[in-house]
N, C-alpha and C positions, 0 to 999 in steps of 0.2 A: 666673878668670871675670871678664868685664868687666860692671860694673854701669851702668845708665844714669844719666848726669848729669842729664838733663832728667826730672823726674817730675811730669808734670800731675796725677797722682792725689793729690800732696800736699794740693792745695786742694780735694779732694773728699771728705776723710775724715769730716767731720762737718757737720751742718746749719749751724753757726755759720761754718764756713770757706766752705762753698758760698754762704751768703747774703751773706758779707762780699765776695766777688769777683763776684758775680752781675752780668751785663752788662745784662739787661733786667729792669726792676722794674715788675711790673704793679700799678697802683693803682686804688683804687675811683673816684678822681676822673677816670679815664679813660672811665668807663662812661656810657651812656645806655640808658634802658629803654623799649622800645616798648610802647604800650597802645592798646586798641581801644574807642572810644566809640560806644555804640549809643543809640537813642532810648528814652524811658520812664523809669521810676524803679524802684528796688530790683531791677534786672536784673543777674544776674552769671551768665554761661553759659560754662562751660569749652569751649574749641576741642578737639575730640576728638582732633586729630592733634598738638596742642601742649599736653601736660600742664602745668598751672600757669598757663597763659594763658587770659584771659577776654575775652569782649565784655561790656562793662559800661557801665550807665547813668552819668550824670554824678555822682550821689551816691556811687556805688561807686568811681568814678575818684578822686575826692577823698580818699576814705579811704585807697585804695592809695597815692596820691601822699604821703601822711603817712608811710606806711610806707617807701616809697622814700627820702624825704629823711631819715628817721631812720636809714637805713642808710649815709647819707653819699654816696649816688649823686647827682650833681649836676644830672642832666637826664633828662627823658622826652620821648619823641617820640610825638604823637597821631595816630592813624589813625581815620577817622570812617565810620560807617555810617549811611546816610540813612533817613528814614521812607519816602520815595518816591524812585524812580529815573526818569530821563527821558533823552532824547537829548543834551540840553544841560547835563546835570549841574548843575541849579540849585541843589541843596542844597550843592554844594561851596563856593559863594560866598554863601549865605544867611546873614545875620547871626545867624539863630536856629538854625543848624545844629548837630549834635551836637558837633562840634569846637570851634566858637565858644563854645557855652555851657560846655563843659568848661574852656576857658581862662578864661573869667570866673569860673568857680567856684573854680578854683585859685587865682586872684588874689584873690578875695574871702576865701578861707580864709587868706590870707597864708602859703602854703606856700614854703619857701625852695627852690625849683627853677627851673631853666632850662626854659622850655616851648618845644619845637620842635615844628613842625607839619609833616606831610608834605602837599605841595601836588601833588595829582594828581586826575584825574577818573574813574579806572577804578571806584572803589567807588560812584560817583554815577550813573554811566550806565547806561541800560537794556541797552547792547550790551556793557558791560564793558571797553571800550577806553579809553585813556588820553587821547583827544582827540575831536574832532567828526568824524563820519562823513559823507562825501559820495561818492555813487556806489560804495559799498563800500570806500572808502579812508579811512584816518585822514588829515585834512587838517592841515597844520601851523599856518598862520598864524591862522585862527580858533580854534584850540585854545589858542595861547599867550595870546590875549586873555583867554580864560575862566580860564586858570591865574593870570594876573596879578589878576584880580578876586578869585580864591580867596585868593591871598597877601594882599591888601589886607584882606580880611575877617578874616583871622587876626591880622594886625598891629593892626586896630582893636580886636579882642577882647583883646589884651594879650600876644601871642605875642612871645618874645625872638629866635627865629630861625625862618625859613621854609625848608622843604627840598623843592624841586622835584624829582619822581621819574619824571616822564613821559617824558623823553628826547626831547622835541620841540626842533628847532633854534631857538635864539634865545630860549628862554623865560627864561633868567636875565636877559638884557638887558630884556626885556619887563617882568619882575616888578620888576627895580631901578628902572626908569623909573617904573612905577606907584607904587611905594612912595615914592619921592622926591618926586614932584610932589604927593603927598598928605600930606607932612610926617613920613613914616616913614623918613627917610634913615639912621637909627641901627639899624634892624632889619637883622640879618645874614642873609645867604643861605647856606645849607649846600647846595650843589649835588650831587645824584646824578650826578656828572659821567661816570662810566664805570659805567653800569648794563647788565649783560649779560642777554640773553635766556636765562634759566637755568631748568633743571628744578628747582632747589632751592627755587622759590618755592611749591611745590605747597600745603603746609599754610597759607601766609599767604592764599592765595586763599579758603580755607575761613573763616579768621579774619575777613577783610575782605569776604567775599562778592563778590570782584572777578574771577572767571574770565571771560574774553572768550566771548561768546556765538557767535562765529564766528571762524575763523581763528586767528592767533596774533599775538604782539608782535614778530616778527622784523623787521618793516618799520621799527621805530623803535628798539628796544632793540639793544645791541650783539651782534655775532657773537662767540660764546665763543672763536673761534680767533684773534681779533685782539688784540694787545697794544700795538703801536705807535699803532693808531688811538685807544686810550685816551689817549695823551699829548696827541693833538690835541684830543680832547673836552675834556680839563682845560684846556688852553691857552685854548680858545674861551670856556669858562665863566669863566675868571679875567678874560679880556678884557672880558667883559660884566659883570662885577661881583660874581662869587661871592667870598665870604669864606673859606669852608671847602669842600674838594672831597672827595667820597666815592666808594669803589669798592665795588660790590655785585654779587654775594656776596663774602665775605671768603675763605674757605678755598680754593676752587679758582682764586682769583686773586691769591694771595700775591706772586706774581711782578710783578703789576701795581701792587699796593700799593708794593712796593719801588721800581719804576721811577718811579712818581709822587713818591715821597719824595725820591728822588735828584735828580730833575729840577726840582721846584718848591719854593720856600721859603715854604709856606703850611700851615696845619693840614690834615692828611690824616685822614679818617675811613673806616672800613670797616664794613660791615653783616654781622654774623654772623647769617645769615638762617634763616627758619623751617625749611627743610629740613635744614640743619646742626643746628639745635637738636632737631627731631624724631628725627634719628637717634641722637643721644646719649641722649635720654630713652628711646627704645625699646630701645636696647641695655642701658642701665642697668636698666630694669625686668625685663629678662630675665636679669640677672646676668652679662652678657657683658663688662662692663668696670666700672672704678671711676669713678663719675660725677664726683666731685670732682676726682680727678687728671686726667681727661680734659678737663673744663671748663677748668681752670686751664691746662692745657698748650696747648689750642686758643687761649685768650684771649692767653697769653704769645706764641704764635707770630704772631698778628696783629699785636700790638704790636711785636714783634721786626722784622716785616717793614717797619715804618715808620708804622703807624697810631698817632696820638696819642689818637684818639677811637674807641671801639669801641661801636656799637649792638648790643645783644645781649639776648635773652630770658633768658638766664642771669644778668643782672646782679644781681638780688637775691641768688641763691645765692652768686654770686661775691664779692659784697660781705661776706657772712658768712664766706667762707673765706679771703679775702685778709688777710694779717697784715702 
């Protein structure tokens, strides 16, 4: 009888051996935790489609940020809900808006976290689109001017990184120029460089109250069928001054994450979005899968594909589970 000379199973026999030769090592330092800031005080309302995720007023945001920092998670990304919406998203760039006040409160509390802010208009517009509407269309150039104003207001409040998520053409360059001319040349830009028009955003739209009131976002977010186009979008954003590029969503686009990682020598992020989170939570609550194992497998796969930064609603649980 001929026995195999090569036995890959030798290195799988024990956890010690598996860990010793492990190729991809997931770490808490790779995670960023998304949070939703709303007006008022003492407000903490769970998002029904995202168990464990809340819309929170600034006082509760600060409290949870202390928890996040205590778990070793290095960063949060803030999304805002306004008191009032209008066609020009004025609260997006209001110095007293929910996100701006949350940044200031986190800074005042001296919490050791990187504060990233989502820069978009959809949460703040009465029509729910990510830009200015003219004759029923989202117009590009007036929109990027407002996005730059929003990014500047976040920088003035104390943000470390601003993250434009709108997919308007030229918005990274507009934001970079606005920040630089106002003395914020050291504020980094994390660009949602390849953001797809995805069905996986459904629960987020409840959390951020950002569903479009007419039509959809296919005219500015990317077609899910396109991968090569993502490389062009990333190249354009880097040319305009992006420091970090992100692919969103993560799981259906791991091939895109890998292509971007192989092509560009810059930090690559991926967003493990609300729909991906909600599916795991629903299945776990029904006893259909082992939540801990599935979450860590998902995050490891995103990291393995090439993302060195993962935005995920699982961040707090994952931080407790990662050894």
